[in-house]
PyMOL Python script that loads the backbone (N, CA, C, O; Angstrom):
from pymol import cmd

cmd.read_pdbstr("""\
ATOM      1  N   MET A   1     121.137 -41.573  39.478  1.00  0.00           N
ATOM      2  CA  MET A   1     120.117 -42.549  39.780  1.00  0.00           C
ATOM      3  C   MET A   1     119.112 -42.630  38.634  1.00  0.00           C
ATOM      4  O   MET A   1     118.916 -41.665  37.896  1.00  0.00           O
ATOM      5  N   MET A   2     118.482 -43.793  38.497  1.00  0.00           N
ATOM      6  CA  MET A   2     117.460 -43.948  37.473  1.00  0.00           C
ATOM      7  C   MET A   2     116.260 -43.071  37.812  1.00  0.00           C
ATOM      8  O   MET A   2     115.918 -42.916  38.984  1.00  0.00           O
ATOM      9  N   LYS A   3     115.645 -42.520  36.838  1.00  0.00           N
ATOM     10  CA  LYS A   3     114.421 -41.748  37.028  1.00  0.00           C
ATOM     11  C   LYS A   3     113.247 -42.706  37.111  1.00  0.00           C
ATOM     12  O   LYS A   3     113.311 -43.820  36.591  1.00  0.00           O
ATOM     13  N   ASN A   4     112.168 -42.274  37.767  1.00  0.00           N
ATOM     14  CA  ASN A   4     110.990 -43.106  37.931  1.00  0.00           C
ATOM     15  C   ASN A   4     110.470 -43.620  36.598  1.00  0.00           C
ATOM     16  O   ASN A   4     110.040 -44.770  36.507  1.00  0.00           O
ATOM     17  N   ALA A   5     110.503 -42.775  35.544  1.00  0.00           N
ATOM     18  CA  ALA A   5     110.028 -43.198  34.220  1.00  0.00           C
ATOM     19  C   ALA A   5     110.814 -44.405  33.728  1.00  0.00           C
ATOM     20  O   ALA A   5     110.246 -45.306  33.111  1.00  0.00           O
ATOM     21  N   LEU A   6     112.104 -44.429  33.993  1.00  0.00           N
ATOM     22  CA  LEU A   6     112.935 -45.551  33.579  1.00  0.00           C
ATOM     23  C   LEU A   6     112.600 -46.793  34.393  1.00  0.00           C
ATOM     24  O   LEU A   6     112.549 -47.897  33.852  1.00  0.00           O
ATOM     25  N   ILE A   7     112.371 -46.619  35.683  1.00  0.00           N
ATOM     26  CA  ILE A   7     111.985 -47.739  36.538  1.00  0.00           C
ATOM     27  C   ILE A   7     110.723 -48.398  35.978  1.00  0.00           C
ATOM     28  O   ILE A   7     110.617 -49.624  35.962  1.00  0.00           O
ATOM     29  N   GLN A   8     109.779 -47.594  35.524  1.00  0.00           N
ATOM     30  CA  GLN A   8     108.541 -48.132  34.983  1.00  0.00           C
ATOM     31  C   GLN A   8     108.790 -48.938  33.720  1.00  0.00           C
ATOM     32  O   GLN A   8     107.996 -49.816  33.384  1.00  0.00           O
ATOM     33  N   LYS A   9     109.891 -48.653  33.005  1.00  0.00           N
ATOM     34  CA  LYS A   9     110.242 -49.420  31.809  1.00  0.00           C
ATOM     35  C   LYS A   9     111.039 -50.665  32.163  1.00  0.00           C
ATOM     36  O   LYS A   9     111.410 -51.432  31.274  1.00  0.00           O
ATOM     37  N   CYS A  10     111.308 -50.880  33.444  1.00  0.00           N
ATOM     38  CA  CYS A  10     112.125 -52.002  33.896  1.00  0.00           C
ATOM     39  C   CYS A  10     111.261 -52.976  34.689  1.00  0.00           C
ATOM     40  O   CYS A  10     111.310 -52.973  35.919  1.00  0.00           O
ATOM     41  N   PRO A  11     110.481 -53.800  34.019  1.00  0.00           N
ATOM     42  CA  PRO A  11     109.581 -54.713  34.733  1.00  0.00           C
ATOM     43  C   PRO A  11     110.348 -55.806  35.487  1.00  0.00           C
ATOM     44  O   PRO A  11     111.381 -56.299  35.036  1.00  0.00           O
ATOM     45  N   LEU A  12     109.808 -56.155  36.636  1.00  0.00           N
ATOM     46  CA  LEU A  12     110.389 -57.223  37.444  1.00  0.00           C
ATOM     47  C   LEU A  12     109.462 -58.427  37.424  1.00  0.00           C
ATOM     48  O   LEU A  12     108.261 -58.316  37.671  1.00  0.00           O
ATOM     49  N   ARG A  13     110.048 -59.581  37.123  1.00  0.00           N
ATOM     50  CA  ARG A  13     109.283 -60.839  37.158  1.00  0.00           C
ATOM     51  C   ARG A  13     108.970 -61.195  38.601  1.00  0.00           C
ATOM     52  O   ARG A  13     107.897 -61.712  38.913  1.00  0.00           O
ATOM     53  N   TYR A  14     109.920 -60.910  39.469  1.00  0.00           N
ATOM     54  CA  TYR A  14     109.764 -61.187  40.890  1.00  0.00           C
ATOM     55  C   TYR A  14     110.255 -59.968  41.657  1.00  0.00           C
ATOM     56  O   TYR A  14     111.368 -59.497  41.425  1.00  0.00           O
ATOM     57  N   ARG A  15     109.442 -59.457  42.561  1.00  0.00           N
ATOM     58  CA  ARG A  15     109.846 -58.348  43.415  1.00  0.00           C
ATOM     59  C   ARG A  15     110.169 -58.898  44.798  1.00  0.00           C
ATOM     60  O   ARG A  15     109.322 -59.497  45.461  1.00  0.00           O
ATOM     61  N   CYS A  16     111.386 -58.686  45.209  1.00  0.00           N
ATOM     62  CA  CYS A  16     111.890 -59.231  46.472  1.00  0.00           C
ATOM     63  C   CYS A  16     111.435 -58.363  47.651  1.00  0.00           C
ATOM     64  O   CYS A  16     111.482 -57.136  47.564  1.00  0.00           O
ATOM     65  N   PRO A  17     111.000 -58.979  48.742  1.00  0.00           N
ATOM     66  CA  PRO A  17     110.586 -58.206  49.914  1.00  0.00           C
ATOM     67  C   PRO A  17     111.757 -57.715  50.768  1.00  0.00           C
ATOM     68  O   PRO A  17     111.565 -56.901  51.670  1.00  0.00           O
ATOM     69  N   ARG A  18     112.956 -58.203  50.490  1.00  0.00           N
ATOM     70  CA  ARG A  18     114.135 -57.808  51.278  1.00  0.00           C
ATOM     71  C   ARG A  18     114.514 -56.364  50.994  1.00  0.00           C
ATOM     72  O   ARG A  18     114.119 -55.802  49.973  1.00  0.00           O
ATOM     73  N   LEU A  19     115.277 -55.767  51.892  1.00  0.00           N
ATOM     74  CA  LEU A  19     115.778 -54.410  51.737  1.00  0.00           C
ATOM     75  C   LEU A  19     117.271 -54.455  51.435  1.00  0.00           C
ATOM     76  O   LEU A  19     117.992 -55.320  51.930  1.00  0.00           O
ATOM     77  N   TRP A  20     117.722 -53.508  50.612  1.00  0.00           N
ATOM     78  CA  TRP A  20     119.134 -53.412  50.240  1.00  0.00           C
ATOM     79  C   TRP A  20     120.020 -53.422  51.483  1.00  0.00           C
ATOM     80  O   TRP A  20     121.038 -54.113  51.511  1.00  0.00           O
ATOM     81  N   ASN A  21     119.639 -52.661  52.510  1.00  0.00           N
ATOM     82  CA  ASN A  21     120.459 -52.564  53.715  1.00  0.00           C
ATOM     83  C   ASN A  21     120.496 -53.850  54.527  1.00  0.00           C
ATOM     84  O   ASN A  21     121.359 -54.008  55.390  1.00  0.00           O
ATOM     85  N   GLU A  22     119.578 -54.768  54.268  1.00  0.00           N
ATOM     86  CA  GLU A  22     119.569 -56.066  54.945  1.00  0.00           C
ATOM     87  C   GLU A  22     120.540 -57.051  54.305  1.00  0.00           C
ATOM     88  O   GLU A  22     120.939 -58.033  54.930  1.00  0.00           O
ATOM     89  N   LEU A  23     120.915 -56.787  53.063  1.00  0.00           N
ATOM     90  CA  LEU A  23     121.779 -57.716  52.337  1.00  0.00           C
ATOM     91  C   LEU A  23     123.229 -57.559  52.781  1.00  0.00           C
ATOM     92  O   LEU A  23     123.654 -56.487  53.213  1.00  0.00           O
ATOM     93  N   GLU A  24     123.967 -58.639  52.667  1.00  0.00           N
ATOM     94  CA  GLU A  24     125.371 -58.671  53.076  1.00  0.00           C
ATOM     95  C   GLU A  24     126.235 -57.870  52.101  1.00  0.00           C
ATOM     96  O   GLU A  24     126.165 -58.059  50.886  1.00  0.00           O
ATOM     97  N   GLU A  25     127.045 -56.979  52.654  1.00  0.00           N
ATOM     98  CA  GLU A  25     127.948 -56.192  51.811  1.00  0.00           C
ATOM     99  C   GLU A  25     129.008 -57.091  51.199  1.00  0.00           C
ATOM    100  O   GLU A  25     129.400 -58.100  51.786  1.00  0.00           O
ATOM    101  N   THR A  26     129.471 -56.710  50.003  1.00  0.00           N
ATOM    102  CA  THR A  26     130.550 -57.428  49.322  1.00  0.00           C
ATOM    103  C   THR A  26     131.707 -56.458  49.105  1.00  0.00           C
ATOM    104  O   THR A  26     131.654 -55.312  49.550  1.00  0.00           O
ATOM    105  N   GLU A  27     132.736 -56.912  48.430  1.00  0.00           N
ATOM    106  CA  GLU A  27     133.883 -56.055  48.128  1.00  0.00           C
ATOM    107  C   GLU A  27     133.535 -54.964  47.119  1.00  0.00           C
ATOM    108  O   GLU A  27     134.257 -53.974  46.996  1.00  0.00           O
ATOM    109  N   VAL A  28     132.435 -55.145  46.403  1.00  0.00           N
ATOM    110  CA  VAL A  28     131.999 -54.182  45.395  1.00  0.00           C
ATOM    111  C   VAL A  28     130.808 -53.406  45.962  1.00  0.00           C
ATOM    112  O   VAL A  28     129.813 -54.010  46.363  1.00  0.00           O
ATOM    113  N   ASP A  29     130.901 -52.074  45.999  1.00  0.00           N
ATOM    114  CA  ASP A  29     129.849 -51.242  46.593  1.00  0.00           C
ATOM    115  C   ASP A  29     128.481 -51.448  45.952  1.00  0.00           C
ATOM    116  O   ASP A  29     127.459 -51.346  46.631  1.00  0.00           O
ATOM    117  N   SER A  30     128.453 -51.735  44.661  1.00  0.00           N
ATOM    118  CA  SER A  30     127.182 -51.852  43.945  1.00  0.00           C
ATOM    119  C   SER A  30     126.652 -53.287  43.901  1.00  0.00           C
ATOM    120  O   SER A  30     125.735 -53.582  43.135  1.00  0.00           O
ATOM    121  N   VAL A  31     127.214 -54.170  44.708  1.00  0.00           N
ATOM    122  CA  VAL A  31     126.773 -55.570  44.759  1.00  0.00           C
ATOM    123  C   VAL A  31     126.600 -55.977  46.220  1.00  0.00           C
ATOM    124  O   VAL A  31     127.477 -55.750  47.054  1.00  0.00           O
ATOM    125  N   ARG A  32     125.455 -56.582  46.508  1.00  0.00           N
ATOM    126  CA  ARG A  32     125.194 -57.142  47.836  1.00  0.00           C
ATOM    127  C   ARG A  32     124.827 -58.608  47.658  1.00  0.00           C
ATOM    128  O   ARG A  32     124.403 -59.030  46.582  1.00  0.00           O
ATOM    129  N   PHE A  33     124.995 -59.378  48.729  1.00  0.00           N
ATOM    130  CA  PHE A  33     124.683 -60.799  48.681  1.00  0.00           C
ATOM    131  C   PHE A  33     123.449 -61.082  49.523  1.00  0.00           C
ATOM    132  O   PHE A  33     123.358 -60.634  50.666  1.00  0.00           O
ATOM    133  N   CYS A  34     122.497 -61.825  48.962  1.00  0.00           N
ATOM    134  CA  CYS A  34     121.285 -62.222  49.666  1.00  0.00           C
ATOM    135  C   CYS A  34     121.483 -63.630  50.215  1.00  0.00           C
ATOM    136  O   CYS A  34     121.632 -64.588  49.457  1.00  0.00           O
ATOM    137  N   ASN A  35     121.483 -63.743  51.538  1.00  0.00           N
ATOM    138  CA  ASN A  35     121.649 -65.056  52.174  1.00  0.00           C
ATOM    139  C   ASN A  35     120.413 -65.931  52.014  1.00  0.00           C
ATOM    140  O   ASN A  35     120.503 -67.156  52.096  1.00  0.00           O
ATOM    141  N   GLU A  36     119.257 -65.307  51.786  1.00  0.00           N
ATOM    142  CA  GLU A  36     118.014 -66.070  51.651  1.00  0.00           C
ATOM    143  C   GLU A  36     117.980 -66.856  50.341  1.00  0.00           C
ATOM    144  O   GLU A  36     117.671 -68.048  50.344  1.00  0.00           O
ATOM    145  N   CYS A  37     118.296 -66.197  49.221  1.00  0.00           N
ATOM    146  CA  CYS A  37     118.261 -66.902  47.931  1.00  0.00           C
ATOM    147  C   CYS A  37     119.671 -67.265  47.448  1.00  0.00           C
ATOM    148  O   CYS A  37     119.831 -67.905  46.408  1.00  0.00           O
ATOM    149  N   GLU A  38     120.682 -66.854  48.206  1.00  0.00           N
ATOM    150  CA  GLU A  38     122.085 -67.154  47.914  1.00  0.00           C
ATOM    151  C   GLU A  38     122.500 -66.656  46.535  1.00  0.00           C
ATOM    152  O   GLU A  38     123.138 -67.371  45.762  1.00  0.00           O
ATOM    153  N   ARG A  39     122.119 -65.400  46.243  1.00  0.00           N
ATOM    154  CA  ARG A  39     122.474 -64.768  44.974  1.00  0.00           C
ATOM    155  C   ARG A  39     122.993 -63.369  45.241  1.00  0.00           C
ATOM    156  O   ARG A  39     122.634 -62.734  46.233  1.00  0.00           O
ATOM    157  N   ASP A  40     123.848 -62.896  44.338  1.00  0.00           N
ATOM    158  CA  ASP A  40     124.278 -61.506  44.369  1.00  0.00           C
ATOM    159  C   ASP A  40     123.159 -60.643  43.814  1.00  0.00           C
ATOM    160  O   ASP A  40     122.422 -61.067  42.925  1.00  0.00           O
ATOM    161  N   VAL A  41     123.034 -59.424  44.342  1.00  0.00           N
ATOM    162  CA  VAL A  41     122.060 -58.444  43.872  1.00  0.00           C
ATOM    163  C   VAL A  41     122.854 -57.237  43.398  1.00  0.00           C
ATOM    164  O   VAL A  41     123.666 -56.683  44.139  1.00  0.00           O
ATOM    165  N   PHE A  42     122.610 -56.834  42.155  1.00  0.00           N
ATOM    166  CA  PHE A  42     123.388 -55.779  41.518  1.00  0.00           C
ATOM    167  C   PHE A  42     122.600 -54.484  41.445  1.00  0.00           C
ATOM    168  O   PHE A  42     121.481 -54.459  40.933  1.00  0.00           O
ATOM    169  N   LEU A  43     123.187 -53.401  41.960  1.00  0.00           N
ATOM    170  CA  LEU A  43     122.567 -52.085  41.913  1.00  0.00           C
ATOM    171  C   LEU A  43     122.681 -51.554  40.488  1.00  0.00           C
ATOM    172  O   LEU A  43     123.784 -51.394  39.966  1.00  0.00           O
ATOM    173  N   CYS A  44     121.548 -51.285  39.868  1.00  0.00           N
ATOM    174  CA  CYS A  44     121.511 -50.781  38.495  1.00  0.00           C
ATOM    175  C   CYS A  44     121.106 -49.311  38.513  1.00  0.00           C
ATOM    176  O   CYS A  44     119.972 -48.976  38.854  1.00  0.00           O
ATOM    177  N   LEU A  45     122.031 -48.450  38.150  1.00  0.00           N
ATOM    178  CA  LEU A  45     121.771 -47.015  38.158  1.00  0.00           C
ATOM    179  C   LEU A  45     121.529 -46.454  36.769  1.00  0.00           C
ATOM    180  O   LEU A  45     121.179 -45.283  36.620  1.00  0.00           O
ATOM    181  N   THR A  46     121.714 -47.284  35.751  1.00  0.00           N
ATOM    182  CA  THR A  46     121.491 -46.848  34.374  1.00  0.00           C
ATOM    183  C   THR A  46     120.701 -47.913  33.628  1.00  0.00           C
ATOM    184  O   THR A  46     120.644 -49.070  34.045  1.00  0.00           O
ATOM    185  N   GLU A  47     120.102 -47.512  32.536  1.00  0.00           N
ATOM    186  CA  GLU A  47     119.381 -48.482  31.710  1.00  0.00           C
ATOM    187  C   GLU A  47     120.350 -49.509  31.135  1.00  0.00           C
ATOM    188  O   GLU A  47     119.999 -50.677  30.974  1.00  0.00           O
ATOM    189  N   GLU A  48     121.565 -49.073  30.826  1.00  0.00           N
ATOM    190  CA  GLU A  48     122.578 -49.988  30.291  1.00  0.00           C
ATOM    191  C   GLU A  48     122.923 -51.083  31.315  1.00  0.00           C
ATOM    192  O   GLU A  48     123.015 -52.257  30.956  1.00  0.00           O
ATOM    193  N   SER A  49     123.113 -50.703  32.579  1.00  0.00           N
ATOM    194  CA  SER A  49     123.446 -51.719  33.591  1.00  0.00           C
ATOM    195  C   SER A  49     122.258 -52.652  33.821  1.00  0.00           C
ATOM    196  O   SER A  49     122.450 -53.837  34.092  1.00  0.00           O
ATOM    197  N   TYR A  50     121.040 -52.134  33.716  1.00  0.00           N
ATOM    198  CA  TYR A  50     119.848 -52.965  33.835  1.00  0.00           C
ATOM    199  C   TYR A  50     119.779 -53.973  32.686  1.00  0.00           C
ATOM    200  O   TYR A  50     119.464 -55.141  32.913  1.00  0.00           O
ATOM    201  N   GLN A  51     120.069 -53.538  31.458  1.00  0.00           N
ATOM    202  CA  GLN A  51     120.051 -54.435  30.299  1.00  0.00           C
ATOM    203  C   GLN A  51     121.091 -55.542  30.452  1.00  0.00           C
ATOM    204  O   GLN A  51     120.826 -56.693  30.106  1.00  0.00           O
ATOM    205  N   LYS A  52     122.271 -55.200  30.967  1.00  0.00           N
ATOM    206  CA  LYS A  52     123.306 -56.212  31.200  1.00  0.00           C
ATOM    207  C   LYS A  52     122.835 -57.233  32.236  1.00  0.00           C
ATOM    208  O   LYS A  52     123.096 -58.429  32.102  1.00  0.00           O
ATOM    209  N   ALA A  53     122.144 -56.754  33.264  1.00  0.00           N
ATOM    210  CA  ALA A  53     121.623 -57.659  34.296  1.00  0.00           C
ATOM    211  C   ALA A  53     120.605 -58.627  33.705  1.00  0.00           C
ATOM    212  O   ALA A  53     120.588 -59.808  34.050  1.00  0.00           O
ATOM    213  N   ILE A  54     119.753 -58.118  32.808  1.00  0.00           N
ATOM    214  CA  ILE A  54     118.781 -58.984  32.137  1.00  0.00           C
ATOM    215  C   ILE A  54     119.498 -60.068  31.345  1.00  0.00           C
ATOM    216  O   ILE A  54     119.155 -61.247  31.441  1.00  0.00           O
ATOM    217  N   GLU A  55     120.498 -59.663  30.559  1.00  0.00           N
ATOM    218  CA  GLU A  55     121.232 -60.605  29.716  1.00  0.00           C
ATOM    219  C   GLU A  55     121.919 -61.692  30.540  1.00  0.00           C
ATOM    220  O   GLU A  55     122.071 -62.823  30.079  1.00  0.00           O
ATOM    221  N   GLN A  56     122.335 -61.347  31.763  1.00  0.00           N
ATOM    222  CA  GLN A  56     123.069 -62.289  32.597  1.00  0.00           C
ATOM    223  C   GLN A  56     122.183 -62.984  33.637  1.00  0.00           C
ATOM    224  O   GLN A  56     122.670 -63.804  34.415  1.00  0.00           O
ATOM    225  N   GLY A  57     120.875 -62.657  33.654  1.00  0.00           N
ATOM    226  CA  GLY A  57     119.966 -63.289  34.606  1.00  0.00           C
ATOM    227  C   GLY A  57     120.250 -62.941  36.050  1.00  0.00           C
ATOM    228  O   GLY A  57     120.156 -63.801  36.926  1.00  0.00           O
ATOM    229  N   LEU A  58     120.602 -61.668  36.315  1.00  0.00           N
ATOM    230  CA  LEU A  58     120.988 -61.233  37.648  1.00  0.00           C
ATOM    231  C   LEU A  58     119.830 -60.610  38.407  1.00  0.00           C
ATOM    232  O   LEU A  58     118.923 -60.031  37.808  1.00  0.00           O
ATOM    233  N   CYS A  59     119.862 -60.729  39.724  1.00  0.00           N
ATOM    234  CA  CYS A  59     118.949 -59.987  40.573  1.00  0.00           C
ATOM    235  C   CYS A  59     119.424 -58.541  40.618  1.00  0.00           C
ATOM    236  O   CYS A  59     120.623 -58.267  40.568  1.00  0.00           O
ATOM    237  N   VAL A  60     118.464 -57.615  40.715  1.00  0.00           N
ATOM    238  CA  VAL A  60     118.813 -56.195  40.639  1.00  0.00           C
ATOM    239  C   VAL A  60     118.217 -55.406  41.795  1.00  0.00           C
ATOM    240  O   VAL A  60     117.268 -55.834  42.453  1.00  0.00           O
ATOM    241  N   ALA A  61     118.809 -54.242  42.015  1.00  0.00           N
ATOM    242  CA  ALA A  61     118.274 -53.218  42.914  1.00  0.00           C
ATOM    243  C   ALA A  61     118.133 -51.962  42.077  1.00  0.00           C
ATOM    244  O   ALA A  61     119.079 -51.537  41.415  1.00  0.00           O
ATOM    245  N   LEU A  62     116.934 -51.363  42.109  1.00  0.00           N
ATOM    246  CA  LEU A  62     116.650 -50.179  41.310  1.00  0.00           C
ATOM    247  C   LEU A  62     116.206 -49.042  42.213  1.00  0.00           C
ATOM    248  O   LEU A  62     115.475 -49.259  43.179  1.00  0.00           O
ATOM    249  N   GLN A  63     116.646 -47.828  41.899  1.00  0.00           N
ATOM    250  CA  GLN A  63     116.233 -46.642  42.655  1.00  0.00           C
ATOM    251  C   GLN A  63     114.917 -46.132  42.100  1.00  0.00           C
ATOM    252  O   GLN A  63     114.727 -46.066  40.885  1.00  0.00           O
ATOM    253  N   SER A  64     114.020 -45.775  42.987  1.00  0.00           N
ATOM    254  CA  SER A  64     112.726 -45.235  42.588  1.00  0.00           C
ATOM    255  C   SER A  64     112.533 -43.881  43.244  1.00  0.00           C
ATOM    256  O   SER A  64     112.887 -43.694  44.408  1.00  0.00           O
ATOM    257  N   GLU A  65     111.977 -42.941  42.507  1.00  0.00           N
ATOM    258  CA  GLU A  65     111.661 -41.643  43.099  1.00  0.00           C
ATOM    259  C   GLU A  65     110.393 -41.726  43.940  1.00  0.00           C
ATOM    260  O   GLU A  65     110.147 -40.856  44.775  1.00  0.00           O
ATOM    261  N   VAL A  66     109.599 -42.750  43.729  1.00  0.00           N
ATOM    262  CA  VAL A  66     108.336 -42.917  44.448  1.00  0.00           C
ATOM    263  C   VAL A  66     108.571 -43.567  45.809  1.00  0.00           C
ATOM    264  O   VAL A  66     107.956 -43.177  46.801  1.00  0.00           O
ATOM    265  N   GLU A  67     109.449 -44.547  45.854  1.00  0.00           N
ATOM    266  CA  GLU A  67     109.717 -45.271  47.093  1.00  0.00           C
ATOM    267  C   GLU A  67     111.057 -44.844  47.655  1.00  0.00           C
ATOM    268  O   GLU A  67     111.994 -44.575  46.903  1.00  0.00           O
ATOM    269  N   GLU A  68     111.152 -44.782  48.974  1.00  0.00           N
ATOM    270  CA  GLU A  68     112.392 -44.369  49.615  1.00  0.00           C
ATOM    271  C   GLU A  68     113.468 -45.430  49.506  1.00  0.00           C
ATOM    272  O   GLU A  68     114.643 -45.109  49.327  1.00  0.00           O
ATOM    273  N   GLU A  69     113.079 -46.686  49.611  1.00  0.00           N
ATOM    274  CA  GLU A  69     114.035 -47.796  49.551  1.00  0.00           C
ATOM    275  C   GLU A  69     114.268 -48.222  48.110  1.00  0.00           C
ATOM    276  O   GLU A  69     113.445 -47.965  47.231  1.00  0.00           O
ATOM    277  N   LEU A  70     115.392 -48.873  47.882  1.00  0.00           N
ATOM    278  CA  LEU A  70     115.645 -49.464  46.574  1.00  0.00           C
ATOM    279  C   LEU A  70     114.658 -50.606  46.347  1.00  0.00           C
ATOM    280  O   LEU A  70     114.274 -51.298  47.290  1.00  0.00           O
ATOM    281  N   VAL A  71     114.255 -50.797  45.112  1.00  0.00           N
ATOM    282  CA  VAL A  71     113.362 -51.883  44.733  1.00  0.00           C
ATOM    283  C   VAL A  71     114.236 -53.048  44.285  1.00  0.00           C
ATOM    284  O   VAL A  71     115.059 -52.892  43.382  1.00  0.00           O
ATOM    285  N   LEU A  72     114.067 -54.220  44.909  1.00  0.00           N
ATOM    286  CA  LEU A  72     114.881 -55.395  44.587  1.00  0.00           C
ATOM    287  C   LEU A  72     114.036 -56.420  43.852  1.00  0.00           C
ATOM    288  O   LEU A  72     112.839 -56.551  44.105  1.00  0.00           O
ATOM    289  N   GLY A  73     114.675 -57.150  42.931  1.00  0.00           N
ATOM    290  CA  GLY A  73     113.943 -58.211  42.261  1.00  0.00           C
ATOM    291  C   GLY A  73     114.689 -58.811  41.093  1.00  0.00           C
ATOM    292  O   GLY A  73     115.848 -58.494  40.825  1.00  0.00           O
ATOM    293  N   MET A  74     113.975 -59.695  40.404  1.00  0.00           N
ATOM    294  CA  MET A  74     114.499 -60.378  39.232  1.00  0.00           C
ATOM    295  C   MET A  74     113.835 -59.765  38.004  1.00  0.00           C
ATOM    296  O   MET A  74     112.611 -59.815  37.874  1.00  0.00           O
ATOM    297  N   PRO A  75     114.627 -59.189  37.103  1.00  0.00           N
ATOM    298  CA  PRO A  75     114.019 -58.575  35.917  1.00  0.00           C
ATOM    299  C   PRO A  75     113.448 -59.595  34.945  1.00  0.00           C
ATOM    300  O   PRO A  75     113.876 -60.748  34.888  1.00  0.00           O
ATOM    301  N   GLU A  76     112.470 -59.130  34.185  1.00  0.00           N
ATOM    302  CA  GLU A  76     111.938 -59.940  33.099  1.00  0.00           C
ATOM    303  C   GLU A  76     112.854 -59.796  31.896  1.00  0.00           C
ATOM    304  O   GLU A  76     113.480 -58.755  31.698  1.00  0.00           O
ATOM    305  N   THR A  77     112.924 -60.844  31.104  1.00  0.00           N
ATOM    306  CA  THR A  77     113.606 -60.749  29.819  1.00  0.00           C
ATOM    307  C   THR A  77     112.560 -60.351  28.792  1.00  0.00           C
ATOM    308  O   THR A  77     111.403 -60.113  29.138  1.00  0.00           O
ATOM    309  N   VAL A  78     112.950 -60.280  27.575  1.00  0.00           N
ATOM    310  CA  VAL A  78     112.009 -59.980  26.501  1.00  0.00           C
ATOM    311  C   VAL A  78     110.873 -60.991  26.500  1.00  0.00           C
ATOM    312  O   VAL A  78     109.750 -60.667  26.112  1.00  0.00           O
ATOM    313  N   TYR A  79     111.156 -62.194  26.926  1.00  0.00           N
ATOM    314  CA  TYR A  79     110.174 -63.273  26.901  1.00  0.00           C
ATOM    315  C   TYR A  79     109.445 -63.440  28.223  1.00  0.00           C
ATOM    316  O   TYR A  79     108.620 -64.344  28.357  1.00  0.00           O
ATOM    317  N   GLY A  80     109.733 -62.578  29.214  1.00  0.00           N
ATOM    318  CA  GLY A  80     109.016 -62.614  30.475  1.00  0.00           C
ATOM    319  C   GLY A  80     109.573 -63.553  31.518  1.00  0.00           C
ATOM    320  O   GLY A  80     108.923 -63.773  32.540  1.00  0.00           O
ATOM    321  N   ALA A  81     110.748 -64.117  31.305  1.00  0.00           N
ATOM    322  CA  ALA A  81     111.366 -65.005  32.291  1.00  0.00           C
ATOM    323  C   ALA A  81     112.827 -64.616  32.442  1.00  0.00           C
ATOM    324  O   ALA A  81     113.407 -64.043  31.519  1.00  0.00           O
ATOM    325  N   PRO A  82     113.441 -64.916  33.596  1.00  0.00           N
ATOM    326  CA  PRO A  82     114.848 -64.609  33.764  1.00  0.00           C
ATOM    327  C   PRO A  82     115.704 -65.327  32.725  1.00  0.00           C
ATOM    328  O   PRO A  82     115.349 -66.405  32.248  1.00  0.00           O
ATOM    329  N   ALA A  83     116.816 -64.723  32.388  1.00  0.00           N
ATOM    330  CA  ALA A  83     117.698 -65.297  31.373  1.00  0.00           C
ATOM    331  C   ALA A  83     118.201 -66.677  31.762  1.00  0.00           C
ATOM    332  O   ALA A  83     118.388 -67.538  30.902  1.00  0.00           O
ATOM    333  N   ASP A  84     118.424 -66.896  33.078  1.00  0.00           N
ATOM    334  CA  ASP A  84     118.949 -68.197  33.501  1.00  0.00           C
ATOM    335  C   ASP A  84     117.851 -69.146  33.963  1.00  0.00           C
ATOM    336  O   ASP A  84     118.132 -70.281  34.346  1.00  0.00           O
ATOM    337  N   GLY A  85     116.594 -68.687  33.928  1.00  0.00           N
ATOM    338  CA  GLY A  85     115.480 -69.538  34.294  1.00  0.00           C
ATOM    339  C   GLY A  85     115.278 -69.713  35.779  1.00  0.00           C
ATOM    340  O   GLY A  85     114.435 -70.513  36.184  1.00  0.00           O
ATOM    341  N   GLN A  86     116.033 -68.982  36.630  1.00  0.00           N
ATOM    342  CA  GLN A  86     115.914 -69.129  38.064  1.00  0.00           C
ATOM    343  C   GLN A  86     115.184 -67.941  38.666  1.00  0.00           C
ATOM    344  O   GLN A  86     115.141 -66.857  38.084  1.00  0.00           O
ATOM    345  N   VAL A  87     114.622 -68.159  39.816  1.00  0.00           N
ATOM    346  CA  VAL A  87     114.026 -67.070  40.610  1.00  0.00           C
ATOM    347  C   VAL A  87     114.583 -67.175  41.998  1.00  0.00           C
ATOM    348  O   VAL A  87     114.238 -66.370  42.864  1.00  0.00           O
TER     349      VAL A  87
END
""", "prot")
cmd.dss("prot")
cmd.show_as("cartoon", "prot")
cmd.util.cbc("prot")
cmd.orient("prot")
């Protein structure tokens, strides 16, 4: 799992109020589907997977040592907006 220090280096442009367990399961354990925004949410357990999510404009779920639940949201790009321009 990502360490809290890494989570702090992973800014979110939008933090989703939904919970990982509320999202619809998919065929891939590390991917859930959000019926509210109709997007897949990708569990990022490494900085590398988080960087790939940024490049592809994906919604993410991040583990935090501070919070019990996974933190869901849309990551910021280098320029502060999602890669695909959507939220």
